[in-house]
BALOBA-1460 file (C-alpha; in Angstrom, 3 decimals):
// residues 252
<rec num="1" residu="x" x="174.875" y="199.628" z="-29.813"/>
<rec num="2" residu="x" x="178.293" y="198.156" z="-29.007"/>
<rec num="3" residu="x" x="179.946" y="199.785" z="-32.027"/>
<rec num="4" residu="x" x="178.321" y="203.130" z="-31.229"/>
<rec num="5" residu="x" x="179.529" y="203.013" z="-27.613"/>
<rec num="6" residu="x" x="183.075" y="202.160" z="-28.736"/>
<rec num="7" residu="x" x="183.074" y="205.034" z="-31.248"/>
<rec num="8" residu="x" x="181.710" y="207.430" z="-28.633"/>
<rec num="9" residu="x" x="184.470" y="206.452" z="-26.214"/>
<rec num="10" residu="x" x="187.029" y="206.994" z="-28.955"/>
<rec num="11" residu="x" x="185.764" y="210.545" z="-29.449"/>
<rec num="12" residu="x" x="185.859" y="211.156" z="-25.699"/>
<rec num="13" residu="x" x="189.465" y="209.954" z="-25.515"/>
<rec num="14" residu="x" x="190.495" y="212.286" z="-28.329"/>
<rec num="15" residu="x" x="188.893" y="215.225" z="-26.554"/>
<rec num="16" residu="x" x="190.053" y="214.151" z="-23.066"/>
<rec num="17" residu="x" x="193.416" y="212.385" z="-23.451"/>
<rec num="18" residu="x" x="193.947" y="212.806" z="-19.715"/>
<rec num="19" residu="x" x="192.034" y="209.530" z="-19.271"/>
<rec num="20" residu="x" x="195.164" y="207.796" z="-20.543"/>
<rec num="21" residu="x" x="197.420" y="209.519" z="-18.004"/>
<rec num="22" residu="x" x="198.081" y="206.383" z="-15.958"/>
<rec num="23" residu="x" x="199.357" y="204.581" z="-19.051"/>
<rec num="24" residu="x" x="201.986" y="207.278" z="-19.449"/>
<rec num="25" residu="x" x="202.976" y="207.489" z="-15.780"/>
<rec num="26" residu="x" x="202.868" y="203.989" z="-14.277"/>
<rec num="27" residu="x" x="205.245" y="202.355" z="-16.815"/>
<rec num="28" residu="x" x="207.892" y="204.841" z="-15.707"/>
<rec num="29" residu="x" x="208.022" y="202.889" z="-12.452"/>
<rec num="30" residu="x" x="209.824" y="200.219" z="-14.459"/>
<rec num="31" residu="x" x="212.766" y="202.613" z="-14.837"/>
<rec num="32" residu="x" x="213.205" y="202.562" z="-11.068"/>
<rec num="33" residu="x" x="212.643" y="198.808" z="-10.825"/>
<rec num="34" residu="x" x="215.114" y="197.972" z="-13.598"/>
<rec num="35" residu="x" x="217.696" y="200.333" z="-12.137"/>
<rec num="36" residu="x" x="217.594" y="198.505" z="-8.806"/>
<rec num="37" residu="x" x="217.861" y="195.135" z="-10.540"/>
<rec num="38" residu="x" x="220.952" y="196.131" z="-12.440"/>
<rec num="39" residu="x" x="222.509" y="197.816" z="-9.399"/>
<rec num="40" residu="x" x="222.039" y="194.677" z="-7.280"/>
<rec num="41" residu="x" x="222.982" y="192.158" z="-10.000"/>
<rec num="42" residu="x" x="219.518" y="190.587" z="-10.168"/>
<rec num="43" residu="x" x="219.045" y="190.621" z="-13.925"/>
<rec num="44" residu="x" x="217.332" y="187.234" z="-13.596"/>
<rec num="45" residu="x" x="214.232" y="189.046" z="-12.265"/>
<rec num="46" residu="x" x="213.957" y="191.414" z="-15.235"/>
<rec num="47" residu="x" x="211.011" y="189.657" z="-16.890"/>
<rec num="48" residu="x" x="209.116" y="189.399" z="-13.584"/>
<rec num="49" residu="x" x="209.622" y="193.109" z="-12.982"/>
<rec num="50" residu="x" x="208.457" y="193.999" z="-16.499"/>
<rec num="51" residu="x" x="205.263" y="191.964" z="-16.110"/>
<rec num="52" residu="x" x="204.648" y="193.422" z="-12.641"/>
<rec num="53" residu="x" x="204.917" y="196.969" z="-14.004"/>
<rec num="54" residu="x" x="202.506" y="196.075" z="-16.805"/>
<rec num="55" residu="x" x="199.844" y="194.526" z="-14.549"/>
<rec num="56" residu="x" x="200.133" y="197.453" z="-12.118"/>
<rec num="57" residu="x" x="199.512" y="199.817" z="-15.037"/>
<rec num="58" residu="x" x="196.585" y="197.740" z="-16.258"/>
<rec num="59" residu="x" x="194.822" y="197.640" z="-12.882"/>
<rec num="60" residu="x" x="195.362" y="201.307" z="-11.973"/>
<rec num="61" residu="x" x="194.293" y="202.346" z="-15.469"/>
<rec num="62" residu="x" x="191.031" y="200.363" z="-15.221"/>
<rec num="63" residu="x" x="190.209" y="201.893" z="-11.827"/>
<rec num="64" residu="x" x="190.982" y="205.383" z="-13.107"/>
<rec num="65" residu="x" x="188.880" y="204.884" z="-16.247"/>
<rec num="66" residu="x" x="185.893" y="203.674" z="-14.221"/>
<rec num="67" residu="x" x="186.108" y="206.688" z="-11.924"/>
<rec num="68" residu="x" x="186.639" y="209.170" z="-14.741"/>
<rec num="69" residu="x" x="183.864" y="207.805" z="-16.958"/>
<rec num="70" residu="x" x="181.164" y="207.864" z="-14.280"/>
<rec num="71" residu="x" x="182.322" y="211.172" z="-12.844"/>
<rec num="72" residu="x" x="182.157" y="212.763" z="-16.295"/>
<rec num="73" residu="x" x="178.665" y="211.364" z="-16.859"/>
<rec num="74" residu="x" x="177.533" y="212.794" z="-13.529"/>
<rec num="75" residu="x" x="179.068" y="216.226" z="-14.056"/>
<rec num="76" residu="x" x="177.809" y="216.472" z="-17.660"/>
<rec num="77" residu="x" x="174.286" y="215.466" z="-16.637"/>
<rec num="78" residu="x" x="174.192" y="212.579" z="-19.116"/>
<rec num="79" residu="x" x="173.778" y="209.955" z="-16.413"/>
<rec num="80" residu="x" x="170.245" y="211.154" z="-15.655"/>
<rec num="81" residu="x" x="169.276" y="210.876" z="-19.329"/>
<rec num="82" residu="x" x="170.787" y="207.410" z="-19.469"/>
<rec num="83" residu="x" x="168.447" y="206.258" z="-16.712"/>
<rec num="84" residu="x" x="165.627" y="206.315" z="-19.259"/>
<rec num="85" residu="x" x="167.215" y="203.147" z="-20.655"/>
<rec num="86" residu="x" x="169.304" y="201.720" z="-17.779"/>
<rec num="87" residu="x" x="170.072" y="198.425" z="-19.505"/>
<rec num="88" residu="x" x="171.515" y="200.253" z="-22.500"/>
<rec num="89" residu="x" x="173.572" y="202.465" z="-20.204"/>
<rec num="90" residu="x" x="174.978" y="199.411" z="-18.439"/>
<rec num="91" residu="x" x="176.001" y="197.888" z="-21.775"/>
<rec num="92" residu="x" x="177.414" y="201.186" z="-23.028"/>
<rec num="93" residu="x" x="179.394" y="201.675" z="-19.804"/>
<rec num="94" residu="x" x="180.835" y="198.161" z="-20.070"/>
<rec num="95" residu="x" x="181.865" y="198.711" z="-23.701"/>
<rec num="96" residu="x" x="183.386" y="202.121" z="-22.964"/>
<rec num="97" residu="x" x="185.343" y="200.749" z="-20.015"/>
<rec num="98" residu="x" x="186.611" y="197.702" z="-21.909"/>
<rec num="99" residu="x" x="187.564" y="199.803" z="-24.943"/>
<rec num="100" residu="x" x="189.675" y="202.165" z="-22.870"/>
<rec num="101" residu="x" x="191.175" y="199.392" z="-20.731"/>
<rec num="102" residu="x" x="192.208" y="197.573" z="-23.916"/>
<rec num="103" residu="x" x="194.503" y="200.495" z="-24.709"/>
<rec num="104" residu="x" x="196.770" y="199.302" z="-21.879"/>
<rec num="105" residu="x" x="197.950" y="196.398" z="-24.063"/>
<rec num="106" residu="x" x="200.865" y="198.356" z="-25.653"/>
<rec num="107" residu="x" x="202.268" y="198.980" z="-22.162"/>
<rec num="108" residu="x" x="203.452" y="195.356" z="-22.123"/>
<rec num="109" residu="x" x="205.608" y="196.020" z="-25.167"/>
<rec num="110" residu="x" x="206.732" y="199.325" z="-23.673"/>
<rec num="111" residu="x" x="208.121" y="197.838" z="-20.448"/>
<rec num="112" residu="x" x="209.788" y="194.998" z="-22.374"/>
<rec num="113" residu="x" x="211.546" y="197.500" z="-24.643"/>
<rec num="114" residu="x" x="212.593" y="199.657" z="-21.682"/>
<rec num="115" residu="x" x="214.200" y="196.657" z="-20.027"/>
<rec num="116" residu="x" x="215.949" y="195.452" z="-23.174"/>
<rec num="117" residu="x" x="216.974" y="198.709" z="-24.873"/>
<rec num="118" residu="x" x="217.534" y="201.060" z="-21.947"/>
<rec num="119" residu="x" x="219.046" y="198.639" z="-19.425"/>
<rec num="120" residu="x" x="220.206" y="195.796" z="-21.643"/>
<rec num="121" residu="x" x="218.324" y="193.196" z="-19.613"/>
<rec num="122" residu="x" x="217.076" y="189.885" z="-20.954"/>
<rec num="123" residu="x" x="213.344" y="190.536" z="-20.885"/>
<rec num="124" residu="x" x="211.599" y="187.912" z="-22.995"/>
<rec num="125" residu="x" x="208.325" y="186.006" z="-23.273"/>
<rec num="126" residu="x" x="209.158" y="182.320" z="-23.857"/>
<rec num="127" residu="x" x="205.526" y="181.378" z="-24.594"/>
<rec num="128" residu="x" x="204.221" y="184.493" z="-26.389"/>
<rec num="129" residu="x" x="200.898" y="182.996" z="-27.530"/>
<rec num="130" residu="x" x="199.965" y="181.912" z="-24.012"/>
<rec num="131" residu="x" x="201.184" y="185.236" z="-22.607"/>
<rec num="132" residu="x" x="199.018" y="187.153" z="-25.082"/>
<rec num="133" residu="x" x="195.953" y="185.042" z="-24.259"/>
<rec num="134" residu="x" x="196.439" y="185.569" z="-20.522"/>
<rec num="135" residu="x" x="196.991" y="189.297" z="-21.113"/>
<rec num="136" residu="x" x="193.664" y="189.600" z="-22.939"/>
<rec num="137" residu="x" x="191.951" y="187.768" z="-20.074"/>
<rec num="138" residu="x" x="193.591" y="190.128" z="-17.570"/>
<rec num="139" residu="x" x="192.325" y="193.092" z="-19.554"/>
<rec num="140" residu="x" x="188.818" y="191.621" z="-19.508"/>
<rec num="141" residu="x" x="189.111" y="190.971" z="-15.766"/>
<rec num="142" residu="x" x="190.284" y="194.500" z="-15.000"/>
<rec num="143" residu="x" x="187.507" y="195.934" z="-17.153"/>
<rec num="144" residu="x" x="184.912" y="193.843" z="-15.300"/>
<rec num="145" residu="x" x="186.406" y="194.974" z="-11.983"/>
<rec num="146" residu="x" x="185.931" y="198.508" z="-13.228"/>
<rec num="147" residu="x" x="182.184" y="197.820" z="-13.381"/>
<rec num="148" residu="x" x="182.255" y="197.227" z="-9.629"/>
<rec num="149" residu="x" x="184.139" y="200.484" z="-9.183"/>
<rec num="150" residu="x" x="181.575" y="202.253" z="-11.373"/>
<rec num="151" residu="x" x="178.779" y="201.162" z="-9.046"/>
<rec num="152" residu="x" x="180.683" y="202.726" z="-6.155"/>
<rec num="153" residu="x" x="181.268" y="205.938" z="-8.093"/>
<rec num="154" residu="x" x="177.575" y="206.303" z="-8.875"/>
<rec num="155" residu="x" x="176.538" y="205.588" z="-5.296"/>
<rec num="156" residu="x" x="178.943" y="207.911" z="-3.490"/>
<rec num="157" residu="x" x="179.456" y="211.463" z="-4.659"/>
<rec num="158" residu="x" x="183.121" y="212.387" z="-4.638"/>
<rec num="159" residu="x" x="184.117" y="208.727" z="-4.458"/>
<rec num="160" residu="x" x="187.038" y="209.426" z="-6.793"/>
<rec num="161" residu="x" x="188.991" y="210.282" z="-3.656"/>
<rec num="162" residu="x" x="188.981" y="206.514" z="-2.997"/>
<rec num="163" residu="x" x="190.897" y="205.735" z="-6.178"/>
<rec num="164" residu="x" x="194.259" y="205.291" z="-4.472"/>
<rec num="165" residu="x" x="192.747" y="202.949" z="-1.901"/>
<rec num="166" residu="x" x="191.547" y="200.783" z="-4.782"/>
<rec num="167" residu="x" x="195.039" y="200.342" z="-6.199"/>
<rec num="168" residu="x" x="197.819" y="199.491" z="-3.723"/>
<rec num="169" residu="x" x="195.887" y="196.975" z="-1.562"/>
<rec num="170" residu="x" x="194.940" y="195.099" z="-4.720"/>
<rec num="171" residu="x" x="198.573" y="195.061" z="-5.822"/>
<rec num="172" residu="x" x="199.153" y="192.938" z="-2.720"/>
<rec num="173" residu="x" x="196.150" y="190.685" z="-3.326"/>
<rec num="174" residu="x" x="197.246" y="190.252" z="-6.932"/>
<rec num="175" residu="x" x="200.675" y="189.014" z="-5.916"/>
<rec num="176" residu="x" x="202.395" y="192.005" z="-7.502"/>
<rec num="177" residu="x" x="204.321" y="193.170" z="-4.428"/>
<rec num="178" residu="x" x="204.787" y="189.860" z="-2.599"/>
<rec num="179" residu="x" x="204.091" y="186.250" z="-3.585"/>
<rec num="180" residu="x" x="200.568" y="185.316" z="-2.522"/>
<rec num="181" residu="x" x="201.831" y="182.520" z="-0.259"/>
<rec num="182" residu="x" x="203.809" y="185.098" z="1.743"/>
<rec num="183" residu="x" x="200.649" y="186.982" z="2.743"/>
<rec num="184" residu="x" x="198.996" y="186.457" z="6.164"/>
<rec num="185" residu="x" x="196.384" y="183.688" z="6.370"/>
<rec num="186" residu="x" x="193.160" y="185.650" z="5.698"/>
<rec num="187" residu="x" x="194.792" y="187.754" z="2.979"/>
<rec num="188" residu="x" x="196.256" y="184.632" z="1.384"/>
<rec num="189" residu="x" x="192.815" y="183.012" z="1.154"/>
<rec num="190" residu="x" x="191.289" y="186.198" z="-0.263"/>
<rec num="191" residu="x" x="194.056" y="186.526" z="-2.844"/>
<rec num="192" residu="x" x="193.482" y="182.982" z="-4.080"/>
<rec num="193" residu="x" x="189.920" y="183.947" z="-4.983"/>
<rec num="194" residu="x" x="191.052" y="187.068" z="-6.821"/>
<rec num="195" residu="x" x="191.466" y="186.775" z="-10.578"/>
<rec num="196" residu="x" x="194.512" y="189.071" z="-10.642"/>
<rec num="197" residu="x" x="196.672" y="186.658" z="-8.622"/>
<rec num="198" residu="x" x="195.831" y="183.764" z="-10.963"/>
<rec num="199" residu="x" x="196.404" y="185.881" z="-14.061"/>
<rec num="200" residu="x" x="199.693" y="187.267" z="-12.795"/>
<rec num="201" residu="x" x="201.033" y="183.802" z="-11.950"/>
<rec num="202" residu="x" x="199.990" y="182.515" z="-15.361"/>
<rec num="203" residu="x" x="201.616" y="185.450" z="-17.114"/>
<rec num="204" residu="x" x="204.902" y="184.951" z="-15.269"/>
<rec num="205" residu="x" x="204.914" y="181.224" z="-16.014"/>
<rec num="206" residu="x" x="204.172" y="181.924" z="-19.694"/>
<rec num="207" residu="x" x="207.146" y="184.276" z="-19.791"/>
<rec num="208" residu="x" x="209.408" y="181.565" z="-18.354"/>
<rec num="209" residu="x" x="208.342" y="178.778" z="-20.741"/>
<rec num="210" residu="x" x="205.697" y="176.017" z="-20.944"/>
<rec num="211" residu="x" x="202.965" y="176.549" z="-18.355"/>
<rec num="212" residu="x" x="202.096" y="173.597" z="-16.088"/>
<rec num="213" residu="x" x="198.389" y="172.720" z="-15.775"/>
<rec num="214" residu="x" x="197.585" y="175.416" z="-18.340"/>
<rec num="215" residu="x" x="194.031" y="174.312" z="-19.207"/>
<rec num="216" residu="x" x="192.928" y="174.014" z="-15.566"/>
<rec num="217" residu="x" x="194.436" y="177.345" z="-14.566"/>
<rec num="218" residu="x" x="192.911" y="179.114" z="-17.577"/>
<rec num="219" residu="x" x="189.534" y="177.616" z="-16.681"/>
<rec num="220" residu="x" x="189.800" y="178.922" z="-13.115"/>
<rec num="221" residu="x" x="190.850" y="182.364" z="-14.364"/>
<rec num="222" residu="x" x="187.928" y="182.517" z="-16.807"/>
<rec num="223" residu="x" x="185.491" y="181.390" z="-14.098"/>
<rec num="224" residu="x" x="186.686" y="184.080" z="-11.672"/>
<rec num="225" residu="x" x="186.437" y="186.781" z="-14.338"/>
<rec num="226" residu="x" x="182.952" y="185.614" z="-15.353"/>
<rec num="227" residu="x" x="181.756" y="185.604" z="-11.740"/>
<rec num="228" residu="x" x="183.174" y="189.090" z="-11.215"/>
<rec num="229" residu="x" x="181.536" y="190.344" z="-14.405"/>
<rec num="230" residu="x" x="178.130" y="188.983" z="-13.389"/>
<rec num="231" residu="x" x="178.511" y="190.508" z="-9.927"/>
<rec num="232" residu="x" x="179.501" y="193.875" z="-11.392"/>
<rec num="233" residu="x" x="176.552" y="193.885" z="-13.790"/>
<rec num="234" residu="x" x="174.162" y="192.898" z="-10.986"/>
<rec num="235" residu="x" x="175.385" y="195.614" z="-8.626"/>
<rec num="236" residu="x" x="175.320" y="198.257" z="-11.346"/>
<rec num="237" residu="x" x="171.764" y="197.292" z="-12.237"/>
<rec num="238" residu="x" x="170.745" y="197.573" z="-8.581"/>
<rec num="239" residu="x" x="172.488" y="200.935" z="-8.197"/>
<rec num="240" residu="x" x="170.840" y="202.339" z="-11.321"/>
<rec num="241" residu="x" x="167.472" y="201.117" z="-10.056"/>
<rec num="242" residu="x" x="168.127" y="202.892" z="-6.727"/>
<rec num="243" residu="x" x="168.950" y="206.104" z="-8.577"/>
<rec num="244" residu="x" x="165.736" y="205.906" z="-10.589"/>
<rec num="245" residu="x" x="163.711" y="205.359" z="-7.431"/>
<rec num="246" residu="x" x="165.349" y="208.309" z="-5.670"/>
<rec num="247" residu="x" x="167.180" y="206.265" z="-3.053"/>
<rec num="248" residu="x" x="170.521" y="207.454" z="-4.428"/>
<rec num="249" residu="x" x="170.846" y="211.176" z="-5.149"/>
<rec num="250" residu="x" x="173.206" y="212.126" z="-7.943"/>
<rec num="251" residu="x" x="173.496" y="215.782" z="-6.984"/>
<rec num="252" residu="x" x="173.327" y="217.568" z="-3.662"/>
């Protein structure tokens, strides 16, 4: 089932490469970021900027994939057929989302090369093994967050218009625009319970060198991702049950 869902998503991506549009567009932001760093003599922030551009790409890509996948299923009429086996659809949707989100991994290399080759900046990962492990966890976290977005897309027709509102506010909560401790009180507390802020901090520390309290911080990150995954699966199951019972109408 898992292999079949991954192969099916691969075929869909070949036929609809537009699903990878964010991976082509968002990394270009790094050109602007790196230009400002070099113009203001802040080359010391090059690695932080590269990682920020990567995580921004990863999150926006996951949100876009979740919206596109569900919207395609609704417009093609395959979502109704999938309701005959809702548990299988939930698993297939999770595999398809994770498979496509995983394709964001090369963006990390892309932004590093842009910083080093185009601008001549010292962009480096001092603890590459830890950075790779945290990156995989971030991909898993963004894919599980996409399950939550999928539940919204199934519930509300035309909910793709909310895509932008699901990106920039979460850049703040993830500590991508400002450090989390600079956020107002309520937002600061919310950000500390958001996996993206923990993952981003870990990734930056891994780029700088040995990571303090690595085991504890990895455990917290894994726990937050697991809790989010369970919540996403629960909500999707409830939404699919509502669709089967007629409480949620897929078409007007």
